[in-house]
N, C-alpha and C positions, 0 to 999 in steps of 0.2 A: 717523583724524583728520579726513578730509574725504570721507565716503562719497558725498556728492552728486556728486563728480567721477568716480565709477566707475559705469558702466552697461553693459548689453548691447544690441547691435544685431545680430540674426542677419543674416549675409550673404545676398545674393541673387544671381541670375543674370539676364541679359537675354534675354528671350524673342525679341527681334529677331535675336539672333545664333544662339541654340541651338534655335530652332524655325523661325522665319520664313525665315532664311537657310540653316540647316543641314539642314532636313528639309522641303523644299517640298511633298512629297507630303502629309505630315500637315498642314502649315500650311494648304494649300488646302482640305483636307477639313474642318478645324476652321472655317475661314471660311465654307465652304458651309453648315455646320450652324448656326452661331451668329452670323454676321457677323464683321467684322474688328476689332471693338472690343477684343479681347484683345491686339492688337498694342501698344496704348498703355495698356491697363488689364487686366493679366493675370487678376485675379480674375473677369473676365467668362467665363473659360474654364470656370467651374463650371457654366455652362449645358449643358455636355456631359453632365452627369449624367442628363439626360432621355433620352439615347440608349444608356446603358451596357447595358441589357438588351434592346435592339432587335436582333433577329437580323440584319437587313440591315446596320445600322450596325456591328455586331460583325464581320461578314464583311468589310466595307470596311476597317475599322481593321486587322484581322489581315492583310489582303492588302497594305496599305501597309507594315506591319512586314516582311512577307516580301520585298517588293521592296527594302527597305532592307538586309535581310540578304543578298540577292543582290549588291547593290552592295558591301557590306563583304567578302563572299566573293571577289569579283573583285579587290578591293584586296589581300587577303591572298595570293591566288594570284600576283599581279604582284610583290608585295614580299617575300613569304616563301617562295613556291614550294610552298605547302601547299594541298591541296584540302580545303575544308571544306563540309559539307552545310548549305545555308541552311534546311533543314527540321529540323535539330537545334536544341537549346536553346543559344542564344548567352549564355553565362554570363561576365560581363565584370567585371574589376577593373582600372581604369586610374586611376592617381594617382601622385604622388611616392612613390618606394619608401622606406619607413621601417619599422623593426621594429614600432613601435606600430600601424602600419596593417595589419600581419600578412598581407602577401602570402605569407609562409612558411606560415601556417595553410592558405591556399588550395591551394598546390602540394603540401603534405604530404597534404592530403585527396584531391587528384587521384591521388597515388601509392597511397593507401588504396583508392580505387575501382578503380584498375587492378589491384591485387592481388586484389580481390574478383572482378573479371571473369575473371582468370586462373584463380582457384580454382573459380569457379562459372560456367562459360561460358554456361549457360542462365539466368543471373540476369536478372530483368526490370529493365532499365535503359534509359530513353529516351536516345537518342544526345545527347551533349553536346559542344559546342565551348567549351573554356575559353580565354578571351582575356585576356591580360595586356598592359599597357602602362605603362611607368614610367621615370622618370629617377632617378638617385641622385647625390649629391654625389661629387666625384672621389675624395675620401679616405675614403669610407664603405665600408670593406672588406667588412663583413658584408652590406651591401645589394648590393654588386657580386656577392658570392658567391651571394646569393639569385637574382639575375638569371641567373647561370650555372646554378644548379640548375634553374630553370624551363626553360631552353633544353635542358639535358641530359635532363630528363624528357620534354620534347617530342620529342627525337630518338628516344628509345626507343619511346614510345607511338605516335607517328605512323607508325612503320615496322613496327609489329607487326600483321600481317594477321590474326592469330588472334582479335582482338577485334572484327573486322568493322566497324571504323570507329565503334564506340560512344563512343569518346573521341578528340578531337583537342585538342592544346594549341598555342597560338600566342602568341608574344611579339612584339608589334608594335614595331618599332624606331622610335626618334626620335619618341616620343609628343609631340604638340603640338596646338594648336587645330585646325589644318586636317584632321588625320586624326581627331581627337576628334569632330568634327562628324559624320563618317561612322559612327564607333563608337557614339555615343550613340543615333543614330537606329535602329540595328540591334539594340541590346541587348534581350534578354528578361529577364535577371536582372542586377540591380545589386548588386555585392558591396561592402558597407560594413561591414567586419568589424573595425574597430579595437578595441583593448581598451577596455572601458567606462571612462570618466573621462579618457581621453587626448586625444580629439578635441574641440576647442572648438566647431567648427562643421562645416565641410565644405560644398562646393558641387557637387562632382561628383554626389552623390546627388540633388541637385535637377535636374540636367541629364538624368539617366536618367529620373527621375520624369516630367518634362515630356514626354519622348518615349515614354512608355508602357512602362516596365519595372517589375518588382516588386523591392522592396528586400529583400535578404537581409542582415540586419545585426544588430549589437548595439544596445542602448539607450544610444547615445552620440552626442554632437554633435547635428547637425541631424536625425539619424535620429529623435530623440525628438519633434521637431516634425512631421516627416513622418508619423509614426505617429498623432499627434494629428489631423492633417488627413485622412488617408486611411482611418483605422480599422484595428483589429488584424486584421481578416479580409482586408485587402488588402496586407499586408506579412508577411514571415516573420522573426520576431525570435528570437534565440538567445543563449545565453551568460550569463555573470555580469553583475549590475548594477554600477553604479559604486560603490555602497556596499559590495558584497561584495569588489570588487577592492581598494578602499581599506582595508578591514578586514584583508585578507591582507597588504597592504603594511605596514600599521602593526603588526600583531600576529603575523605569520608563520602557520605552520600548514599551508602548502601544500608538498607533496613530490612533484615530478614523477616521481621514481623509483618511487613507489608505482603510478602509472598505467602506467609502462613495464613494471613487473613483473607487473601484474594483467591488462593488456589485450594479448593476443597479437598482434592485428592492428596496433595502434599500435607495439608493439615491432618487428614486422617492417618497418614503414615506416622507423623510426629506424635500424634496422640496415642498411637499404639505403643510408643516407647514408655508411656507413663500410666496406661490404664490396665496393665497386667495382661495384655493380649499375648505377648511372647514370654511373660514371666509371671504366671498366675500366683506362684508361691510368694513372690516379692515384687509387687507392682512398682515399687520405687527403684528397682534395680538399675534401670537405664535413665534415671532422672538426670544424671550428670551429662549424658550425651544430649538429652533434650535441652538442658540449660545452655550447653556450649553452642547450640545452634540458634537459640532464640533470646533468652533473657539471662545471660550470664551474670552472676553476682560478684564477679571479680572485676579488675580493671581491664581485663582483656576485652577486645571487641567481640561481639556475638558473631558466630559463623566466620571465624578467622580465615578459613580456607574456602569460603564462597561456595559451599556445597549446595545451598538452596538457590543461589544465583545461577549456577550452571545446570540445575537439575533438569529443567524441561529441555534444554539443548541436548543433554545427555540422553534423555528419553527419546528424542527425535533421532539421535544417532543409532540407538538400538532398534528403532522401528525401521530404519534404513537397512541395517544389517539383516533384520528379520526378512525383509523383502529381497535383498540381494541373494541370500542363501538359497532361496527357493528357485532361483534361476541358476541351475548347477553349471551350465556352460559359462555364464558370466562369473560365477564364484570361482570356478577352476582357473579361469584367466587371471583373476585378481590374486589368488594365493600363489599361483605359479610365478607371477610377476614379482611377488614379494621375495620368493627364494632367488629368482634370477637377478634381482637388484640389490642383493645383500653384500656384494663384494667389497664395498668400502669399509664395512664394519668389522673387518678382521683385526685382531690384536697385532698381527704381523705388520699392518700398516701403521698402527699406533707406535710400535717399538721402532720402526724404521724412521718415523718422524722424530722421535727422541734422538736416535742415532745421528740423523742428518742435521737437526736444527738446535739441539741442546748439547748432546755429548760430543758431537763432531768426531765420531770414531771412524777409523778405516775398516773396510770390510776384510775379513780374514777367511780364506778358504781352507777348510780342514781336509787334509788328505786321509782317506779311509783305507 
């Protein structure tokens, strides 16, 4: 009836909080390279593109990332009592815990990799530290159960000396802005893996990008715009498209039991949810998660968020990241391009769009 009343303004983040304040090492480096104009005009950061293939600049950028990883490793040791290697890949998913954001996909895949390492001890796999941080609504039972699963998997993997520290799993408690600042600065990989069509925007992905992390994500929410800005060679995209998801939701045709029956490795992971492997005191603890993926007893569709459907595509994305990281020149180019292409995602732009297109305000200059 009134289409002119509806429009989109992509959210943004403030570089003054999430780079200038939170990551002073990188902020000072950026200013040294291109001046401090980016602080009030983030698109200026695109001038960093001049340096993305310069060996000296790459070395400086990666050294800053390493120092930030050392800082986060210290925080993890103090708060979680877990030793993590700052030379490992810091693979991070921090955000509100919700089924559509698919923290479950992430931790099931960690279980998958762990099984692979146990079966093939000589498998080539660059050491990873999988970092989670999330809050869940008090009454959100399945979200709370997912947090429990992440911590239970962490207890098993972190104490298994046979894998030689190739995987560590950390759930950071009480996720909030103050520890997020430390996390964003240290991340190598930004997990943005919501089911396509479910995430309207998302801003955590922008904070990771600004601080020089590669996005591992679906074509969903602001990931779509990040890909437009940074280019397909500087992000790792996987999974179904929004149209494919909507088609399954509308017309059916997806049977997670088929994947369970045909993929032995995925079947092993799901059976570990109900055979006590991660909960020997209560083998039935994660039965609800198992049921939600396969044979739900309610009117809901099994695997509502297509975790098993996207699983192998997600695994392939991780194998690509594993390969890319070992080429440090290529990796430095990718993560520096992410920082250099983050200019669009400032909240200054979002507010200016409101001013120009909705509020129609005149600009006022304040005399100081």
